[in-house]
ZAMARGU-4260 file (C-alpha; in steps of 0.2 Angstrom, whole numbers, plus 5000, padded with zeros to 4 digits):
<rodrens>
0) 5466/5351/5463 | 5481/5356/5453 | 5492/5371/5451 | 5501/5378/5436 | 5518/5387/5439
5) 5523/5401/5428 | 5540/5405/5421 | 5547/5420/5410 | 5545/5408/5395 | 5528/5403/5399
10) 5520/5389/5409 | 5524/5371/5412 | 5514/5356/5418 | 5502/5357/5432 | 5505/5349/5449
15) 5492/5338/5456 | 5486/5336/5474 | 5498/5321/5476 | 5513/5331/5470 | 5524/5345/5478
20) 5538/5356/5472 | 5555/5352/5480 | 5562/5368/5487 | 5576/5362/5498 | 5585/5345/5501
25) 5599/5340/5512 | 5607/5323/5509 | 5615/5311/5521 | 5604/5315/5535 | 5602/5300/5546
30) 5590/5292/5559 | 5599/5282/5573 | 5586/5270/5579 | 5598/5260/5589 | 5616/5262/5596
35) 5623/5252/5582 | 5630/5261/5567 | 5624/5247/5555 | 5606/5251/5559 | 5608/5270/5554
40) 5595/5275/5541 | 5601/5288/5528 | 5589/5299/5519 | 5585/5317/5514 | 5578/5331/5525
45) 5567/5342/5513 | 5556/5357/5512 | 5543/5356/5498 | 5527/5366/5493 | 5511/5358/5488
50) 5499/5365/5475 | 5493/5383/5479 | 5502/5381/5496 | 5508/5396/5507 | 5523/5396/5517
55) 5514/5388/5532 | 5509/5374/5520 | 5527/5370/5516 | 5531/5352/5521 | 5546/5348/5532
60) 5550/5330/5528 | 5562/5315/5530 | 5562/5302/5517 | 5574/5287/5518 | 5585/5284/5503
65) 5578/5266/5501 | 5560/5273/5498 | 5565/5283/5483 | 5565/5277/5465 | 5581/5280/5455
70) 5573/5295/5446 | 5566/5303/5462 | 5583/5300/5471 | 5592/5309/5456 | 5580/5324/5458
75) 5584/5325/5477 | 5602/5324/5474 | 5602/5338/5461 | 5593/5349/5472 | 5605/5345/5486
80) 5620/5351/5476 | 5612/5367/5470 | 5622/5383/5474 | 5620/5385/5493 | 5619/5404/5491
85) 5603/5403/5481 | 5591/5416/5486 | 5577/5406/5492 | 5567/5421/5496 | 5561/5422/5478
90) 5553/5405/5481 | 5541/5412/5493 | 5529/5418/5480 | 5535/5413/5463 | 5543/5396/5464
95) 5561/5391/5459 | 5558/5392/5441 | 5555/5410/5440 | 5570/5413/5450 | 5582/5404/5438
100) 5593/5415/5427 | 5588/5408/5410 | 5570/5404/5406 | 5573/5388/5396 | 5584/5381/5410
105) 5572/5387/5423 | 5557/5378/5415 | 5567/5362/5414 | 5573/5363/5432 | 5556/5367/5438
110) 5549/5352/5430 | 5562/5341/5438 | 5558/5348/5455 | 5540/5341/5455 | 5540/5325/5465
115) 5527/5314/5473 | 5521/5321/5490 | 5532/5314/5504 | 5525/5301/5515 | 5518/5308/5532
120) 5519/5291/5541 | 5533/5288/5553 | 5528/5270/5553 | 5531/5268/5535 | 5550/5265/5534
125) 5554/5279/5547 | 5548/5293/5535 | 5539/5308/5542 | 5531/5324/5535 | 5522/5339/5542
130) 5517/5356/5537 | 5527/5370/5545 | 5511/5376/5553 | 5511/5360/5563 | 5529/5362/5569
135) 5530/5369/5586 | 5548/5370/5590 | 5565/5363/5585 | 5580/5360/5597 | 5597/5362/5588
140) 5610/5351/5595 | 5627/5357/5589 | 5641/5344/5584 | 5653/5341/5598 | 5669/5330/5601
145) 5659/5318/5612 | 5644/5316/5601 | 5651/5321/5584 | 5635/5323/5573 | 5624/5338/5575
150) 5606/5334/5576 | 5588/5342/5576 | 5574/5337/5588 | 5558/5342/5580 | 5542/5345/5591
155) 5524/5346/5584 | 5510/5356/5590 | 5502/5341/5598 | 5517/5337/5608 | 5523/5322/5596
160) 5542/5321/5593 | 5548/5315/5577 | 5563/5304/5576 | 5579/5314/5579 | 5588/5318/5563
165) 5607/5318/5563 | 5618/5327/5550 | 5632/5317/5543 | 5641/5332/5535 | 5656/5322/5531
170) 5646/5312/5519 | 5635/5326/5512 | 5641/5333/5495 | 5632/5349/5498 | 5639/5351/5516
175) 5657/5348/5510 | 5655/5360/5496 | 5649/5373/5507 | 5662/5371/5520 | 5676/5372/5506
180) 5668/5388/5500 | 5668/5396/5517 | 5686/5390/5520 | 5691/5398/5504 | 5683/5414/5509
185) 5692/5413/5526 | 5675/5413/5534 | 5672/5396/5542 | 5662/5402/5556 | 5644/5408/5558
190) 5638/5424/5567 | 5640/5415/5584 | 5657/5410/5581 | 5652/5392/5578 | 5658/5381/5563
195) 5646/5378/5549 | 5636/5362/5549 | 5621/5356/5540 | 5608/5359/5554 | 5613/5377/5555
200) 5611/5379/5537 | 5594/5371/5537 | 5588/5383/5551 | 5594/5397/5541 | 5584/5391/5526
205) 5569/5388/5537 | 5569/5407/5542 | 5565/5411/5524 | 5548/5403/5526 | 5542/5406/5543
210) 5545/5416/5559 | 5559/5407/5569 | 5562/5414/5587 | 5575/5408/5599 | 5568/5404/5616
215) 5574/5415/5631 | 5574/5400/5642 | 5584/5387/5632 | 5596/5394/5619 | 5595/5379/5609
220) 5576/5379/5607 | 5569/5388/5592 | 5550/5392/5592 | 5542/5391/5575 | 5529/5404/5570
225) 5526/5407/5589 | 5510/5415/5596 | 5510/5427/5611 | 5506/5412/5623 | 5520/5402/5616
230) 5533/5415/5619 | 5526/5418/5637 | 5527/5399/5641 | 5545/5399/5636 | 5550/5415/5645
235) 5550/5418/5664 | 5540/5431/5672 | 5551/5447/5674 | 5540/5457/5687 | 5554/5457/5700
240) 5567/5462/5687 | 5558/5477/5680 | 5570/5492/5679 | 5567/5504/5693 | 5557/5517/5682
245) 5545/5504/5677 | 5541/5498/5695 | 5530/5512/5698 | 5517/5505/5686 | 5514/5490/5697
250) 5513/5499/5714 | 5497/5498/5723 | 5486/5513/5724 | 5490/5527/5736 | 5475/5531/5746
255) 5471/5550/5743 | 5467/5560/5758 | 5452/5570/5752 | 5447/5577/5769 | 5458/5592/5768
260) 5459/5596/5750 | 5463/5614/5746 | 5452/5623/5734 | 5453/5617/5716 | 5462/5633/5710
265) 5465/5650/5716 | 5451/5663/5711 | 5464/5675/5705 | 5471/5663/5692 | 5454/5659/5685
270) 5451/5678/5683 | 5467/5679/5673 | 5462/5665/5662 | 5444/5672/5660 | 5452/5688/5653
275) 5461/5678/5640 | 5445/5668/5637 | 5436/5683/5629 | 5445/5680/5613 | 5437/5671/5599
280) 5445/5663/5583 | 5458/5676/5578 | 5475/5675/5571 | 5490/5673/5583 | 5495/5691/5582
285) 5478/5697/5586 | 5477/5686/5601 | 5494/5692/5607 | 5489/5710/5604 | 5473/5708/5615
290) 5483/5699/5629 | 5496/5714/5628 | 5482/5727/5630 | 5471/5719/5642 | 5478/5704/5652
295) 5485/5706/5669 | 5504/5705/5672 | 5503/5687/5678 | 5495/5680/5661 | 5507/5690/5651
300) 5521/5681/5661 | 5514/5664/5657 | 5511/5668/5638 | 5529/5675/5637 | 5537/5659/5645
305) 5549/5652/5632 | 5541/5635/5634 | 5524/5642/5629 | 5531/5652/5615 | 5540/5637/5608
310) 5523/5628/5606 | 5515/5643/5600 | 5528/5646/5587 | 5527/5628/5581 | 5508/5628/5579
315) 5498/5644/5578 | 5482/5636/5585 | 5491/5633/5602 | 5489/5650/5608 | 5471/5652/5602
320) 5468/5635/5610 | 5474/5641/5627 | 5463/5656/5626 | 5447/5646/5621 | 5451/5632/5633
325) 5450/5644/5648 | 5433/5650/5644 | 5423/5636/5653 | 5437/5627/5661 | 5434/5633/5679
330) 5417/5626/5680 | 5421/5610/5671 | 5436/5607/5681 | 5427/5609/5698 | 5413/5598/5692
335) 5426/5585/5686 | 5434/5585/5702 | 5418/5580/5711 | 5415/5566/5699 | 5433/5559/5695
340) 5442/5560/5712 | 5435/5545/5721 | 5433/5544/5739 | 5444/5534/5751 | 5431/5519/5753
345) 5431/5515/5734 | 5450/5516/5733 | 5451/5504/5748 | 5440/5492/5739 | 5450/5493/5723
350) 5466/5490/5733 | 5459/5475/5741 | 5452/5469/5725 | 5469/5470/5716 | 5480/5465/5730
355) 5490/5475/5742 | 5507/5471/5735 | 5503/5471/5716 | 5492/5479/5704 | 5489/5465/5692
360) 5494/5446/5692 | 5510/5439/5685 | 5501/5432/5670 | 5493/5449/5666 | 5509/5458/5667
365) 5517/5445/5656 | 5504/5448/5643 | 5510/5466/5641 | 5528/5461/5636 | 5534/5467/5620
370) 5538/5455/5606 | 5549/5456/5591 | 5542/5465/5576 | 5533/5456/5563 | 5545/5451/5548
375) 5541/5447/5530 | 5539/5428/5533 | 5528/5430/5548 | 5517/5443/5539 | 5515/5431/5524
380) 5510/5417/5535 | 5494/5427/5540 | 5487/5424/5522 | 5482/5409/5512 | 5486/5406/5494
385) 5473/5418/5488 | 5479/5432/5499 | 5465/5431/5511 | 5468/5431/5530 | 5470/5414/5539
390) 5468/5423/5556 | 5455/5435/5562 | 5459/5454/5560 | 5459/5456/5579 | 5472/5442/5580
395) 5483/5451/5568 | 5480/5468/5576 | 5485/5461/5593 | 5501/5454/5586 | 5505/5471/5579
400) 5500/5480/5595 | 5513/5470/5605 | 5527/5470/5592 | 5525/5482/5578 | 5531/5479/5560
405) 5548/5478/5551 | 5551/5491/5538 | 5549/5477/5524 | 5531/5474/5530 | 5525/5491/5534
410) 5520/5497/5517 | 5508/5483/5515 | 5502/5482/5533 | 5498/5500/5535 | 5486/5499/5520
415) 5476/5487/5530 | 5477/5496/5547 | 5472/5512/5539 | 5457/5504/5530 | 5463/5506/5512
420) 5462/5487/5510 | 5448/5478/5519 | 5455/5464/5530 | 5444/5451/5521 | 5450/5455/5504
425) 5460/5444/5492 | 5476/5448/5482 | 5466/5450/5466 | 5453/5461/5475 | 5467/5472/5481
430) 5475/5474/5464 | 5458/5481/5458 | 5456/5492/5472 | 5473/5499/5469 | 5469/5504/5451
435) 5453/5512/5457 | 5462/5522/5470 | 5474/5529/5457 | 5460/5534/5445 | 5450/5542/5459
440) 5465/5552/5465 | 5469/5558/5447 | 5451/5564/5445 | 5451/5573/5461 | 5468/5582/5457
445) 5462/5588/5441 | 5448/5598/5449 | 5460/5611/5455 | 5473/5609/5442 | 5460/5613/5428
450) 5450/5626/5437 | 5459/5643/5434 | 5445/5652/5443 | 5448/5642/5459 | 5466/5645/5459
455) 5464/5663/5457 | 5454/5665/5473 | 5462/5673/5489 | 5457/5658/5499 | 5466/5645/5488
460) 5482/5656/5486 | 5482/5657/5505 | 5480/5639/5507 | 5494/5635/5494 | 5506/5647/5503
465) 5503/5639/5520 | 5506/5622/5513 | 5522/5627/5504 | 5528/5635/5519 | 5526/5620/5530
470) 5531/5607/5517 | 5548/5616/5515 | 5552/5614/5534 | 5545/5597/5537 | 5558/5583/5542
475) 5571/5591/5531 | 5584/5581/5541 | 5578/5565/5532 | 5589/5561/5517 | 5573/5559/5506
480) 5568/5577/5509 | 5585/5585/5507 | 5589/5595/5492 | 5603/5588/5480 | 5620/5596/5483
485) 5626/5608/5470 | 5639/5601/5458 | 5652/5615/5453 | 5664/5613/5439 | 5682/5617/5443
490) 5688/5628/5428 | 5706/5624/5430 | 5706/5605/5432 | 5689/5602/5422 | 5684/5590/5437
495) 5667/5591/5445 | 5667/5593/5463 | 5652/5593/5475 | 5652/5606/5489 | 5648/5599/5506
500) 5638/5610/5517 | 5642/5613/5535 | 5634/5623/5550 | 5646/5637/5545 | 5643/5637/5527
505) 5625/5630/5524 | 5619/5626/5507 | 5612/5641/5497 | 5598/5630/5491 | 5592/5627/5509
510) 5593/5645/5513 | 5583/5650/5497 | 5569/5638/5503 | 5565/5650/5517 | 5562/5664/5505
515) 5556/5656/5489 | 5544/5644/5496 | 5535/5641/5480 | 5550/5634/5471 | 5551/5617/5479
520) 5566/5608/5471 | 5565/5592/5481 | 5553/5580/5471 | 5547/5572/5486 | 5542/5588/5495
525) 5534/5593/5479 | 5523/5578/5479 | 5518/5581/5497 | 5512/5598/5491 | 5502/5591/5478
530) 5494/5579/5490 | 5489/5592/5502 | 5482/5603/5489 | 5472/5589/5483 | 5466/5585/5501
535) 5459/5603/5501 | 5448/5598/5486 | 5443/5582/5496 | 5439/5590/5512 | 5433/5608/5508
540) 5426/5612/5525 | 5443/5608/5534 | 5456/5615/5522 | 5474/5615/5527 | 5479/5617/5545
545) 5496/5619/5552 | 5502/5602/5558 | 5495/5591/5544 | 5512/5590/5536 | 5518/5581/5552
550) 5505/5568/5549 | 5508/5566/5530 | 5527/5565/5531 | 5529/5547/5538 | 5515/5541/5527
555) 5524/5547/5511 | 5541/5541/5517 | 5533/5523/5519 | 5523/5522/5503 | 5533/5534/5491
560) 5518/5533/5480 | 5507/5548/5477 | 5490/5541/5476 | 5492/5528/5490 | 5499/5541/5501
565) 5484/5552/5498 | 5471/5539/5502 | 5481/5534/5517 | 5482/5552/5523 | 5463/5554/5521
570) 5460/5538/5531 | 5472/5545/5544 | 5464/5562/5545 | 5447/5553/5548 | 5455/5549/5565
575) 5464/5566/5567 | 5452/5579/5560 | 5445/5583/5577 | 5462/5589/5581 | 5461/5603/5568
580) 5443/5609/5568 | 5442/5628/5569 | 5434/5629/5586 | 5447/5618/5594 | 5433/5608/5602
585) 5441/5591/5598 | 5457/5596/5606 | 5448/5603/5621 | 5438/5587/5624 | 5454/5576/5623
590) 5463/5587/5635 | 5448/5587/5646 | 5447/5568/5646 | 5465/5567/5649 | 5463/5578/5664
595) 5449/5567/5671 | 5459/5551/5668 | 5474/5559/5677 | 5462/5563/5692 | 5455/5545/5691
600) 5471/5535/5690 | 5485/5546/5698 | 5476/5557/5711 | 5491/5561/5720 | 5500/5568/5705
605) 5485/5577/5700 | 5484/5586/5717 | 5502/5590/5715 | 5500/5598/5698 | 5485/5607/5705
610) 5497/5616/5717 | 5509/5619/5703 | 5495/5628/5693 | 5498/5615/5679 | 5482/5605/5678
615) 5478/5613/5662 | 5491/5600/5655 | 5495/5613/5641 | 5512/5604/5638 | 5502/5589/5630
620) 5494/5600/5617 | 5508/5597/5604 | 5510/5579/5609 | 5491/5575/5606 | 5490/5587/5591
625) 5502/5578/5580 | 5502/5561/5589 | 5519/5563/5598 | 5527/5566/5581 | 5539/5579/5589
630) 5542/5569/5605 | 5550/5553/5597 | 5564/5548/5586 | 5558/5544/5568 | 5558/5525/5570
635) 5548/5526/5586 | 5535/5537/5578 | 5532/5524/5565 | 5530/5510/5578 | 5519/5520/5589
640) 5507/5525/5575 | 5505/5507/5569 | 5501/5502/5587 | 5488/5515/5589 | 5480/5511/5573
645) 5476/5494/5579 | 5463/5500/5591 | 5468/5484/5601 | 5461/5490/5617 | 5454/5508/5614
650) 5453/5520/5599 | 5459/5533/5611 | 5474/5523/5618 | 5485/5538/5614 | 5478/5546/5630
655) 5484/5531/5640 | 5501/5533/5632 | 5501/5552/5638 | 5496/5546/5655 | 5510/5534/5655
660) 5522/5548/5652 | 5515/5557/5667 | 5516/5541/5677 | 5534/5537/5672 | 5539/5554/5678
665) 5527/5555/5693 | 5541/5554/5707 | 5552/5567/5699 | 5538/5579/5697 | 5531/5577/5714
670) 5548/5578/5723 | 5557/5592/5713 | 5545/5603/5703 | 5535/5616/5712 | 5530/5629/5699
675) 5520/5630/5683 | 5536/5635/5673 | 5546/5621/5680 | 5533/5608/5675 | 5531/5615/5658
680) 5550/5616/5654 | 5553/5598/5661 | 5539/5591/5651 | 5544/5600/5635 | 5562/5594/5638
685) 5556/5576/5637 | 5555/5577/5618 | 5567/5565/5610 | 5572/5557/5627 | 5556/5545/5628
690) 5559/5527/5628 | 5545/5519/5618 | 5544/5501/5623 | 5544/5504/5642 | 5530/5517/5639
695) 5520/5505/5629 | 5521/5492/5643 | 5516/5505/5656 | 5502/5511/5645 | 5495/5494/5643
700) 5496/5491/5662 | 5487/5508/5665 | 5473/5503/5653 | 5471/5486/5661 | 5471/5494/5678
705) 5458/5507/5672 | 5447/5493/5665 | 5448/5484/5682 | 5443/5500/5691 | 5428/5503/5681
710) 5423/5484/5683 | 5424/5486/5702 | 5415/5502/5702 | 5401/5495/5691 | 5400/5480/5703
715) 5399/5491/5718 | 5385/5502/5710 | 5375/5486/5706 | 5376/5481/5724 | 5371/5498/5730
720) 5357/5498/5717 | 5351/5481/5723 | 5351/5487/5741 | 5342/5503/5737 | 5329/5493/5728
725) 5326/5482/5743 | 5326/5497/5754 | 5313/5506/5743 | 5302/5491/5744 | 5303/5490/5763
730) 5303/5509/5767 | 5288/5521/5765 | 5300/5536/5765 | 5304/5543/5748 | 5317/5555/5754
735) 5327/5542/5763 | 5327/5531/5747 | 5333/5546/5737 | 5348/5548/5749 | 5352/5530/5746
740) 5352/5531/5727 | 5363/5546/5728 | 5377/5536/5735 | 5381/5528/5717 | 5399/5531/5711
745) 5399/5541/5696 | 5411/5538/5681 | 5410/5551/5667 | 5404/5546/5650 | 5421/5553/5643
750) 5430/5540/5654 | 5419/5526/5649 | 5421/5530/5631 | 5440/5526/5633 | 5435/5508/5634
755) 5427/5508/5616 | 5437/5503/5601 | 5425/5513/5589 | 5433/5528/5581 | 5429/5545/5588
760) 5425/5555/5572 | 5422/5574/5572 | 5420/5582/5555 | 5423/5601/5552 | 5407/5611/5549
765) 5405/5621/5533 | 5417/5636/5532 | 5408/5652/5535 | 5409/5664/5521 | 5424/5676/5522
770) 5433/5664/5535 | 5451/5660/5530 | 5461/5644/5531 | 5472/5637/5544
</rodrens>
């Protein structure tokens, strides 16, 4: 096998399987086999890449000086004295040659960096070599007065320790040059306040190739490309140190007393809601007119609450939803209470099964801990030289679920998470896919651009107006969506000055946007408009619905590419279309499922919300509609979405995140809130105050608890069925056997569906003639 490297001036000779490209070398690194200085063995600590190698294939090697020929030693020494500020990041994909300033010089340098593959045997004159994928950890021992030379202890995956390498920086030309340079810059220390030395520099270079994380137990130990289990093994359990708000997530179940449960809801309230429920799909103004004319005073008061109006003003469909939701909710809620509030016996069994003092084991809780986000080096380590995954897609998704992504990785990783790129594709295949996506988007866009008749219809004009209105008010606080400041010329001085806006003197352009919505001056907002108009052509049945701009905006900011953003949006909308269907059945089902989940998991809180007339959970409408976009800070939204897209546990994990918000606030709600408007205001005021990582941990714990509860119930049902079958064989009484079979514990299909990772897809039906958009 061979590999040909490319440069700006062309290509140079191929590397064979017995050769490598020398990326980094540190001279005057010693082994100390005995306590005698005369036995010290000087050599080079190097990083080198084999043909077609990825970052994980890079070799970490030690080669004694006496094993090198004169020519080889010259190459090692030349690499050693290269500029220490050389950006080795470029080496990750294109090699040293393509990074050099001049092509001719680059080609020459690249050829001289090709060397024989270092020996991998420590028995051969103390040399050793291993791929970075085989390195488990490195202990960094800083220089000290008592033991002057700093050293590295390298541990492999199978537990083998290589000989300790010592950095004799006083003899190393590159270390001396680096230290002089730092001294001239009056910056002799690193970020930790320690003096520069060769081992620290080596670790800094290593981070350019693989994920390096410091152990939380031993500060001198660095884990190399660690997996979740590696981090857990090097981190103590933190169950007893969980902050106070999080402790509720690991409390045992409280046994609900169901013997004196009040009626599910007062009859009067349901009559009020039934009055509203006579309304069908009408506009917001029509809904409010009917409420004003026909509804009792109590429902008028609810609909006029500022907290309800706020949600209704943001999303027109919210008020329509509330009316439709009430139509059958009484019967469904009474039925769900019978099915999802378990009796005391099963709660006792669950408590005994899970333990009286803890919900889950230390190990299970430890597995829910959050990890650092995936950086560029770790992301690249997931792929081989052809760009195909080395891991399974589920392994990558689990890593994303527990850590998220750095901004530098997000643009590429989201294309996999959203299904734009298949997980088993190669780099070459993805390049072809990208071109096909661009062509398909342009063809789709031309359908409405070139169709004058379509653009003249009232429906199309209405859709365009809705899109432009929402685009103009979407995330305008972000710099990318702000209009450029006006530059005014000073007539007297001739100088140009930029007028700064303030709350007292807002930009005229921003005010104009509210009245002249078709004149979109910001180029990024304009592209978002084009994408949404084209999506209308792609999904004729759905059209544009308020809230879609909230889903599109983070995608566009991440990709900043029109065609990629469009196809990412179409994939995202496959998940989210059920939120926007005209009859609101998708939202109704999710709210109903969340209601059942609340009964099943937090029965005491459910009963308290019942007393507060708040079991409709209306405050979650906005959260679920746009996937918590309005509840979290911008970086948290990006992190939450990529975690949800993994479907690591469930394709409906967002409902457990919603349940986590309730669980996190359970004590406050039960102790302090007594009325519907108090609960609604409190939940609405949580916007922009939520802390993502604690809620993600709580969500995962709640899911694991839920899964264990279902397992216990299924086991109990199996035992009861077995006993019932035995009883039926022994008994001649059919009526008695029927009684036995009715003792099975029921879990609704909606709740069982939460254990599935398969996407819940609901498409809009064809639009009836004469029905408008939105």
